[in-house]
N, C-alpha and C positions, 0 to 999 in steps of 0.2 A: 283303414278298412277292417283289419283283423280285430281291433278293439271294438268296433261296431258289431262285428259278428259275435264276439264273446259276450257282449252285453245283451244281444238279442237272445242268446242261449239262456240267459238267466231270467228272462221276462216272465215265463209262466209260473215261477215259484210263488208269486203273490196271489195266484188264482185259487189256491187249494187249502187255505187255512179253514178248518172245520172243527166242530165239537166231535169228540171221540169217546166210544164206549167199548167195554169188553163183552164178547160173546163166549159163553162157556156152556158145557153140557156133557151129555154122554151119548154113546151110540151102542145099541144092542140089537140082537136078533129077536125075532118074534117070540122065541122060547124064553127070552129074558137073559140069555147068555151075553155078556159083554163082547163087543167086537174090537179086539185090539188092532191098532194100526189102520183103522178106517181113515179115509181121506175126506176132509171137509173143506170145501172151496167156495168162496164167494165170487159172484160174477163181476165184481167191481174191485178195483184197487189192488189187485194181485195179492189178496189176503187169503191165507189158507192155514190149515192145521192138520196134524196127524195125531190120531187118538193114541193114548198110552196103552199099556198092557191091560188096564182095567176098562178101556173104552172111553175114558174121559178126555176132554179137549178144552182148549182156550184159544180164542182168537182175540188178541188184545188190540186196543186203540183203533177201532173201526170207525170210520167217518159216518156221521149220522146220515140216514137216507134209506131208500128202499133197495132191497137186494133179493137175488135168487141164490139160495144156499144149495149146493149140490153135495150130497153125501154118498160115498161109494165104498164098497169093500169087495174084494174078489170073491166070487161065489154068491153074491147077493145083488138084488135089484137096486140100481142107483135111484136115489130119491131126490127130487128137486122141491125145495120149500121156499115160498115167498115169505120174507121177513121184513119188518120195519124196525130200524134201529134208531131209537130216540132216547134210550136209556140202556143200562146194562141188562143183558138177556141171559137166562138160563134155560136150556132146551134139553128135552129127552127125545131122542130120535130112534125109531125102530125100523130096521130094514128087513124085508122079506127074503127068505132063503131061496124061494122059488125063482129060478132063472128061465128065460125063454130058451127053448131047445128045439132043434131040428134033428129028430132021431136021437143019436147019442152025442150030438155036437152042440156045445154051448155057444151062444152068440154073445159076444162082448162088443161094447161100443168101440168105434174106430175114430181116430183123429182125422182131421181134414187131410193131412199129408198122406195117411194110409189110404183113404178113399181115392185120392188122386192117383196114387201109385198103382191102383188096381183097375184103371181104365183100360179100354181096348188098345189104345196106343201106348207105346213104351215110355213111361214117365218114372223118374226117380224123384220123389218129393222129400226134401230134407226139412224136418221140423226144427228150425233154427232156435226156437224158444227153449228147447231142451238144453241148449248149451249157452243160453243168453248170459248166464252168470260168469262164464269163463272168459279169460283174457285172450280172446282169439279174434282173428279177422275172418270175414266170410270166405276168403280164398282158402284158408286152412281147413274149414269144415267141408267145403266143396270137394277138396281132394280126396275125401273119404268115400265119395260116390264112385261106383264102378264105371269104367270107361272115360273118366275125366282126369285130365292132367292140366294143372294151372302153372303156367310158366311166367316168370318175372325177369326183368332186366336189372333188378337191384333190390332194394329193401322196400319198406312200407311206401305205398303209393306209386311205385315205379310202373313203367309201361308193362303190360302183361299180354299174354297170348294164351288162349284156351284150346286145348286139343280135346275133342269129344268124338269118340268112336272113329278116330282117324281124321275127322274134319278139323280144320284149323283156321286161324285168322278170321276174316269176316264171314267165312262160311258158317261159323258158329255165332249166331246173334245173341246178344245179351239185352234183356228187356228189364225195365223198371216199371213194375205194375202194369205189364202188358204192352208198354210203349218202348220202342228202341231207345236204349240209354243214351245214344248219340244225340237225341233230341234235346237232352239236358246239357248239351255242350260237353266239354272236357272237364268240367268242374267236379263231377263225381264219376267214379269208376268202381268196378267190383272190388278191388283190393284196398280201397280206402273206406269202405263201409264196415263199421263194427257189427258184431253179431246181434247186439241188442237193439239195432235199428231195423231189423227185419223180422217178419213173422215166419217165413219159410222160403226155401229156394226150390223151384221146380225145374228139373233137368229133363228136357224132351229129346228123345233119340229116334231118328228115323222119320217121324211124322210130326209136323207142327200143326196143332189144331187151329181152326180159323179164328177163334176168339183170342189167341195170343200171337200166333205166327204171322210173319209178314213175308219176307222173301228169303228166309233161311234155307240152307241147302239140305236140311234134314237134321239139324241140331240146334238147340237153343236153350238158354238159361234165363228163367224169369225170376227176378228178385221181387218178392212180394213184401212191401213195406209193412211195418208194424201196424196191426189192426187194432185201433183203440176204440172200444165201444162203451167203456165204463170209465167213470171218473177216477183218475189216478195221476200219480207223479212218480217217475222213475229216473234216477240219475246214476251215473257210474263214472269212475275215474280209474285209469290204469297207467302205470309207468313201468319202464323196463329197460332192457339193454339198448345201447346206441342212442341214449337220451330220447327214448320214445315215450310220448305222452298222448293219451286218448281220453276224450271226455264226451259223454252223451247226456242228453236231457230230453225226456219225452213226457208229455202229460196231456190230459184232457180235462176240461172243465165243462160241466153241463149247466146251462142256464135254465133249461126246462127239459122235459122229456123229448122235445122235438128239436132243440137247438143246442149245439155244443161247439166248443173251440178246442182244437188240438194243436200241439207243437211237437214236431220231430226234429232233432238236431244232433249234430256231432262235430267234434273238432279233433284234428290229428296234428302231431308234430313229431318229426324224427330227424336226427342227424344222419342215420344210416351209415355210420362210420365203422362198419364191421371189417374185420381183417380177412383178406383173400390170400390163399396160399399159392406159392410157386407161380408168380406172375412174371411174364417177361417185362423187362424194364430197360429203357435206354439211358445210358450215362455218357457224359462227355469226357473224352480223354484229353488231357492237357499236357503241353510240352513243358520243358524246364523253365520257360519264360512265363508260364501261367496261361498262355493262350490255348484255345481249343484247337486241337489238330485232328480230331476225328471223334467218332462215337463207337460204342460197343454195347452189346446186349448182355444183361445179367438176369438171373432169376431170383426173385425176392418174395417175401411175405409183405403185402402192402395193405395199409388201412385206406379205405375209401375216404376222400377228404372233400369232395364236391358233390354230395348226393343228398342235400337237405330237402325235406319234403314238409309242406304245410298244406292242410286242406280243412275245409269246414263246410257245413251244410245246415241250413235252418229253413223249415217250412212251417207256416201257420195256415191252418185250414178251418174254415167255417162250414159246419155241416147242419143241414136242415133235413129232417126225416119225418116219415109218417104224416106227410101232408096230402091233401086231396089231389094235388097236381104233381106230386113227386114222392116216391117211396124214399128216395135219398138224393140230395143235391149237395155236392161238396165243391166249394170254391177255395182254391189254395194259391198262395204265393210263396216262392222259395228263392233263396240266394245261395249260390255255391262259389267257393273260392278254392283255388289250388295254385301252389307254387312249387316248382321242381328245379333244383340244380341238376344238370346233366353230367354224369360222371364218365360215361364212355359211349361209344357208338354201338353198333349191332353186336360186335365182338369185343373181347378183351385184347387190345393191341399192346405194343410195347411203349406206347405213350397214352396219356390219359387226357381228359377234358377238365379244364380248371376254371372256365369263365362262363360258358354257355348256360342259359337257363330259359325257362318258360313260365308264364303266368296266365291264369284263366280266371275270368269273372263271368258268372252266368246268372241271369235273371229269368225266372220261369213263372208263368201263370198256367193253371190247369183247372178244368171243369170236369166233374164226374156226375152224370145224371142217370138215375135208374127209376123205372116205373113199370109196374105190372098192370095189365089190362085183362078184362074178360075173365075174372076169377082166376088169375094167374096163368091163363092159357098163353097169353102173349107177354113176353118180357123184353123190354127195350133198355139198352144202355148206350149212352154216348160219352165218349172220353176225348177231351181235346186239350192240347198243350201248345203254348206259344212261348218261345224262348229267344233270348238274345245273349249270345256268347261272345265275350270280348277276350282276345288273346294277344299276348306279346311274346315274341321269340327273339332272343338276343344271342347272336353268334357272329361276332365280328372282332377278331383279335389277331394280332401278329405273334402272340406268345404260344409256345409249345411247352406243355407240362409233362413231366415224367411221373411215375407212380410214387416217387418220394415227395411229390408236391413241389418240385423245383421247376423253375422256368429255365429252359435251355437257351443258350446264347444264339443258337441257330434260329433265324426268324421264320415265321410261318408265312410262306409265300402265298398261300391261298387266301389268307386273311380270315379263315374260319376254322372251327374245330370239328363240327359235326357235318354241316352241309357242304355241298360242292362249291358254294360261293358264299361270301358274307351276307348276313341278313339281320335286319333290325325291324322285322315285320310286325306291324300292328294290324290285327285282323278283327273283323266282326262277322258273325254268322247269325242270320235271322232264320229261325226254324219253326215249323209248325207241323203238328201231326193230329189227325182226327180219326177216330174209329167209331163206327156205328155197328152195333150188334143187336140182332133181333132173333129171339127164340120163340117158336110157335109150336105148341103141342097140338098136333093134328088130331090125335086121339090118345088113348091110354098106352098105345104101342109105339107110335112114331112121333118124333120131334124134328122140325125143320129149323135150321139156323142159317142166317145170312149175315155176312160181315163185309164191311167195306173200310179199308184203311188207306188214307191219303197222307202223303208227306211232301212238304216243300222245304227246300233250303236255298238260301242265297248267301254266297260267300264273297267278301271283298275285303280290301285293306289297303295299306300303303307300306312301302319299304324304301327308305331313303338311300340304302346302299345296295339294293338288290339288282337283279338283271333288268335290262331295258330293251324295249322293242323300238325299232325305227319305223314309224308310219308316215309316209309321205314327207320324209326328211325331219320329222319331229320325234324326239325321244319320249317314250311313254312308259310309265310304270304299269306292267300288266296286272298287278294286284288291284289297281283302282277300277278295273273293268269287272263288274260282277259276274260270277259264275252261278248258274241256277240249275237245280235238279228237281223235277217233279216225278213222283212215283205213286202208283195206285195199285192196290192189291184187293181184288174182290174174291170172296169165297162163299160157297154154299155147301151145306152139310146136312145129310139126312141120317138120323140115328133111330135105332129101334131097340126095344126090349121084348124078346120073344121067349116062349116056353118058360113062363114064370121067372123071367129075368135071367135064365141060364145062358141064353144066347144074346149077345149085344153087338150087332153089326153096325157099321157106319160107313157111308160113302161120301166123298167130297170132291169139289171142283174148285180150282183157283185160276184167276186170270191176273197176269203180271204185266204192267205197262209202265214205261218211263220215258221221260224226255229230258235231255240235258243240253246245256249250251255254255260255252266258255271261249275265252280268247285262246288262240293257238300260238303259244310262245315259240314254236319251232319255225314259224314263218317270219323271215326277216325281210326288211326293205319293202314291205307291202305299201300300197297306196291307200288302202282302206283298212279299217280294223278287221283282222282275220278271225271273225267269230265262227266257231264250228258248232253245229247242232247234231246230236245223235238221238235216236229213239228206237224203241223195240217193243214188241208185244209177244208174250208167250203164255202158254196154258199149262197148268198142272192139274193133277188129279190123283186120287188114291182111294184106298179102302182099308178098313181095320175091322178085325173080328176077334171077339173074346167069347170063350165057352167055359162056363162054370161046370166042370166035370163033377165036382163034389163040393160041398160047402167049404172044404179046406184046400181045394185044388182047382186051378184054372189054367187054360192054355190061351194064347193070343197070338195074332199075326197081323202085320200091317204092310202096306206097300204105298209108296208115294213117288210120283214124278215131280221133283222139286226144282225150283228155279231160284237163283240168287242174282239180284241186280247189282252191277258194280257200284261202288261207293264214289263219293265226290273226289276223294284223293286218287282213287284208282283210275278214274277217267281224266280228271283235270290235272293231276300231278299236284305238287305243292309249291310251284314257282321257285324251287330251289334245287334240291337234289333229285327229286322224282319228276320225270318228264310225263307229259300227258300222252294218253293213248286213246284216241277217239274211235278206234276200230275195235276196242275191247268188247267182247261178247259176254252176255250173262252166263254164269255157271249153271249147269244142269246136272241132275243126278237121279238115277233110279235107285230107290232105297227099299230093301226088303228086310223085315224084322220078324223073328219068330221067338216066342218065349213061353216058359212054363213057370208056375209059381205054386208053392205049397206053404200053407201057414196053419198052425194049430195051437190052440191053448190047451196044454196037456192037463193042467189042473189049475187050482186057484193061485198057483205060484209059478209054474213052469210054462215056457213058451218056446216054439221053434218056427223058423221061417227059412225057406230056400227059394231063390229065384235064379233062373238061368235064361239068358237071352243071347241069340245069335243075330248077326246082321251081314248083309251083302250090299255093296254100293258100286254102282257103275257111274263114275263121274266123267262128264264131258266139259271141255273148255275151263278146266280148273284155273283160277286166277292166282298167280303168284308173282312176287317181286323178282325181277331179273336184272342182271348187270347190263348197262347200256354205255359203252365206251369206258374210258378209264375213270371217270368221275361220277357218272350219273347212273340212275336206275330207272326202270320202267316196269309197270305191271303188264304181264302177258298172259295169254291163254295156253295152258298145258293141254295137249290134245285129249288124253284120256288117262284116268287113274282107276284101277280096280281095288276096291276095299272089301275086306271081310274080317270077321272077328267073332269072338265069343266072350261073354262076361257073366259072372255069377256073383250073387250076394247071399250071405248066410248070416242068420241072427238066431241066438239061442239064449234063453234065460234058464239055466239048469237048476238054480236055487234062487230063493228070494234075494233080491237086491243085486244079483250078479248078472250083468248084461255083456255078452260076447258077440262081436260081429266081425265079418270078413268080406272083402270084395276082391275079385280077381278079374283081370282083363288080358286077353291076347288079341292082337289085331295086326293086320297086314295091309299096307297101302302101296301098291306096286304101280309104277309108271308103265302103262300098257303101250302108249305111243307118245311121241314127243310133239311139242308145238314149236312156235317160232322163238326159240331161246337162243340168245347170242352166245351164252356160255355152253350150250349143248347139254340137254338132259340125257340120262342113260335109261334106255328101255330095259325093263326088268328090275331096276333098282327100286328100293324103297323111297317114298317121298321123304326127304331129309328132315331131321330135327323133330321126329315124332317117335316116341318109344313104342316098342311092339309088345312088351310083356311088363306088367306091373300089377302089384296087389297091395292090400293093406289089411292089417288085423288090429282090432281094438277091443278093449275090455274096460268096463266101468263097474265099480262096487261101491255100495252105499251103506254106511252105518247109521241106524236110526236111534232116536232117543238118547243122544249124547248127554251125559251127565244128568240123566233122568229128566230131560227137557224135550221140547219139540225139535230141537236142533238136529241137523244131519251133517254127516261128513262123507264126502264122495271122492274116490280116487279114480283117475282115468289114465289110460296108457294106449298109445297107437303106434304101430310099426308100419312103415312104408318101404316097399322094395320096388326098385326099377331096374330092369335088365339093361345091359349096355346097348347103345345105339349111336348112330352117326349123325353129325350135324350137316353133312353134305352127301351127295349121291355116291354111294359105293356099292359095288357088286358083292364084295366079300369083306366082312368086318375083320376077319382074322388077318388079312393082308393089307388093310387100310392104314393110312398114316395115323398114328395114335393121337396126334394133336387134334384130329377131327372126331375122335371117339369119346363119348361120355361113358365112363366105366360104370359097372353096376353100382347101385347106391343103396345104402341101408340107413334109414332115418328113424329115430325113436323120439316121440314126444310124450310128455307126461304132465299130469296136472292134479291139483287137489282143490276142492271147493268146500267151504264150511258155510252152511246156511242157518240163519237165526230168524225164522219166520215171525216170531213174536216181536222182534225189533225191526223187521223189514230190512235186514242187512244180510248180505252175503259177502264172503271174502274168497278170492281165488288166486292161486299161483299156478302158472303154466310155464313149463320149461320145454323149449324146442331144441331138437338135436342134442339129446341128453348125453350121448357118447362122443360129441364133438367130431362127428364123421365129416369127411370131405364130400360135400353135396354140390351138384351143379344144376343150373337152370337153363333158361333159354339160350341157345347157341353157346353152351359151355361157360356161361357166366357163373362164377362161384357164389354160393349162398352162405349165409352166416354159419359159424360154428355154434357151440352151445350158447343159448341166450334165454332170457327169462322175461316174464311180465307178471306184475301183481295188479289185481283189480279189486276195487271195492264197489259194491252195488247197494243202493238205498232206494226203497220203495215206500210210498205213502199209500 
């Protein structure tokens, strides 16, 4: 299977062999003065150049074809030139110094990420392509956003949990191109996607728009895949600590102006055998005769030895566009593979896991159709996904491992390492999701949007060693009885642009409905199959408002009554350690956000930006995992949680090529009243395992014209600080048991990138945890010490 995946990654290389020619020329002002360091960019093939001190440039080895050349220089009007490349070209380009002004404020072009971040609802849009050359994962970039904490249970590809403005777990939905990532099965997840596989990441806080949001509780992350619109081929390979290897291959071939084929793919491998410090470890004590007479606990530094991760993804998409019946129709097929050895459970105990593992294979088909009618007054988009996810979980051993990788002589009486009972479950999940979005411009002021999202999932399997139900005297594997969940989210939104676009209000309504049915494994000795069915219907609503006080300054506020439908695992359990709870209620939250933003281009080199946002959340029926008896767990509703916080982001370019940024977050999530918890929650305590105070500071500096060439050298550094917090409910951190306290953490990451645009090559070295600090992650799981990754990128 892995060989087939790797060969499929290499398939598109043969599509892109073309004749190539050099484009050279000069850039000058209307006065005739050369414009040094002007930017020249082609709309295809990731080809660009930076003019030298005399305004001269060369773009070598350009594939023959039609292009749009964009030429820009700070303080001058950007010029777009259509060119036809069928031979070597020499161009003389003149830019006008006159720029569009509003009063004394210069208007500069904005990226798509910037435009999204300035909407009425609170969104932080991260332009991933700016760091695509670096040896990073998406999770590392995401942590630089204010209000976001990414938690992992190990190394590359491990299970992760995202905290967003105090929301955590399934309350924070992760989307892939606007569709819940769960629809793609467990084959892909946020921390297995390399940065060069995405265009940008949109972080929604407080309000989820109807064109992306489903039933998130007021927080969501949308991973926007790489947008390939021009003929290109880009590949990268990185290797680093813990035997980590990552490979990507993305390309697009145009057969005509209306027809193209694209491929997006990546492959990951890591042993994740990093060293953990001060780990409790069980050792056997032997008598004089060599027999085991007892056990004792020691504290050691231990290498993880059963945490190997392999994953891969390949998608081929056929795109038809600019047809009479469709502005765009994309039909795609993808395959995802993931294999994980499991090293430990939820916490680091004094024994480890040495044999349990999981494997996933997911096959997906998707359709994306877009069409505008009535001179673009009506826009229609349909997005549909059909997936089949096959999984295998192996956890059935009598062995017990310690952190030295030794098998203890004491047998494992439970016959499993992770779950409450042994399992060799083969499962399959059939999933489908459909979204229809219609935008209609009522007039120049008002736009009405209507969205409907439907999702269906059916889960079944078989487990030869799992639990059994006795039905009318017959033993039945409950995994073989399908569990089903239907959910539908309807939304309507009215947006307006008033007072010359200074005031942009929007109001929206959402309806949430779901129906679920599954076998109730808690009923024993029944005479008929104990099938349980649950359903619910809730309404949500909200309003958002943005006012542009000045071209450089705006204020915004939003409110949403949000609902989050329980997931399949939360309702049905997992037929192993997690029991079903058919009485589980949807989560609800009242979310209020208020923010201000200031941004100004000081001159043709200097820039400053400041954004401050505050939030209040009143959560009801918060869903969380709770202990149920000595061996099992069950999802319950916490009665009420009050959340509040403030976050700020700052960015400045004080001099040319130096970019400094900072993000700060303080948040409180207090249990206001308790629900039906067997362990007993503490009123007034913070929701556990969520940090309250954290911030990061980063800087990037670029050197241009290295060795009198178009090459650039870029240095980057980022510092992360997280204040101490508890992984369980405590009223006072100072008097709490220190084994449950994660101490304050100081993490430094650094990197260097060398770009050679004339050759289409860039090289990057990234070092994580430069000072080898002791860093902890989800539920006090140690993170790696100093580690590195080297990456080479090549573009045609």
